[in-house]
N, C-alpha and C positions, 0 to 999 in steps of 0.2 A: 502493499500500500504506500500511496505517496502522500504526504501532507496536505493539509489545508493552509489557510492564512492563519496566522498567529502575530497577534498585534493588539496596540491599544487604540480604541476606537473613541477616544476623547474627543466630542462635540462642542463646537460653539456657534450659536446661531440665536437669531432674535424668535420671540415668540409673541404672539398678539391675542386677545380675545376677552368677552366679557366676562366680568364675576357679578354674583349677587348674594345678600345674604339679610340676617336680622341679627340686631344687636338690642339687648337691654342693658340699661345703665342701673346701678342699684348702689346704695350706700356711698353716697355721692361721688366717689371716685374708682367705682368699679365696674368692669363691664364684663358680659359673657356674650357669646354670638355663637352664629353657625354662618357659613357661607360655602358658596361653590363656585369655580371658575372652569372654562373650557377654553383652552388655548390651540392655536394653531401656528405653523410656521415650518421652515423647510430646513432642519438640522441634520446633516446626513456628513458622514466620513467614509473614505476608501482606503483602504489598506492592501498592499500588493507585496507578494514575495516571489523570488526567482531562486530555484534550486539547480544547480548543475551537477551531475552525477554520471556514473558509467553504468552501461548496461552489461549483462550479461555475458555479450559477445566481445565485451572491451571497448565498443565505440561509446561516445559520450550521449547525452540526452540533455535538454532544457525541460525544465517543468515550472512554469508561470503559473499562480494564483492569484485570485484579486476577490476582494469582498467588499460591500457596502452596506453600511448599517444606516436606516433613516429614522428617526422619530417623527410620526405624524402628529395626530392631535394629540392633547394631553388633558387631564382635568383631573381636579380634587373635589372633596366634601370634606370640610373641617371645621373642628369646633375652634374657638378661640377665646381666650380670656385676657383682660387687660387692664392696666392702671390709666386713669384718665386725670391730667392736670393742666388747668386752664385750657386751651384748645389743643393740646396735645393727647394722644393715645397710645402707649407702648405696651405690646401685645406679644402674647406667644399663641401659637395653633398647631394643631394636630389633626391626622384623620387619614382617611383612605386616598390613594392616589390611582388614576389610570393612565396608560400610554399604550397607543398604538405603535408597534415596531415592525419596520419591514427589512428583510436581510435577503441580499443577493450575493452570489458567487459564482465564480468561472474559473476554469483552469484549462490550460492547453499543454501538450507532452509532445516534444518534437525529439526525434531519435537523429543524431547528427548526421547519418549517411541517408536519411530519409527512408529507412525501413519502414519505420511505423509512427505515426502521428496520432494525437486523439486530442478533443475538445469536449467540454460538458460545461452547462450552467445549471442552476438551481437557485430557487428563492423559497422564503418562509416569510410568513405574517402572522403577526399574532397580537390581541389586546392583552396587555398586563395588568394584572391589579397588585397594588402594595400599599405601603405606609407614606406619610409625610410630616414632617415637624418643620417648624420654622419660628420665626421672629420677624417684628415689623414696627414699624411707626406710622402714625397719621396725623394730620393737622387739618383743621380748616382754612381754606382759601377764603371761603365765602360762606355765610349762613346755611346754605344748601351742597356745597361742593369740597370734597376734601381731596388732599395728595396724600399718596400712600408710597413706602418704599419696603419691600420685603425680602428675606433671604428664606427659601425653601430647600430642605434636604428630602429626596424622595430615594425610596429603595425597593425594587422588585425583584422576584425570584428568578432564576436562571431560565434562559431560554436556548433551547436545542436546536441544532440549524446543521443542514448537510453541509459538508466542505470536502475538498480534497477526493480522492478516489476511494470510494466506498467507508467513508468516516462520517462522523459527526463531530461536531464542536459545541461549545456553550459561549453563549454570551452573558456575560456577568453585569447586569445593570442594577447593582446593590447601591450605587451612589449616584444620584442625579441631582447635581447643585442648579439651583436657578436664584437670579438676584432679578427683580421686578419693582417697576414703578408704575404707577397708575392714578387716574382719577376716578372719584368715587361719587356719584350724586345721592344725596340723602333725601329720602321722602319722607315727609312728616309723619 
């Protein structure tokens, strides 16, 4: 068997989407709430490998493999609690996260003398469910408009994918970090 792709699929990219929620402020400085968001974007990364080797007849061969991971839509449903002081809210949040992951891989095998060649491609797609925790801050821009900045850390179970010749691999999506800014409209 020949190997597939082995590498780090660190992705950077922008996401955008709506969020909605409900908050309850009590004991004048404390707040609890629930919110949900749905984000879209185009975050992807491709990793490629080349293996040069020698076949059983002593001639050389080249094995090229490539894999692309793409995060599609993403969303969360989270509870949050925070501390209110003047026009500022500092909060922590935790809940469940969802992400659509697409994986594509391909390989080519070429014998140096042209005696044999081969190529294949495969793909897998899955909606993952995991956890999310985070922290953030909000402040009023106007009586009905808020600005927020938050950091979220999400984790998902491993995703088994086809790769190489007759092998499977594992995408480890245990830590996805997000830093987001946004505008919220407060409905009285």
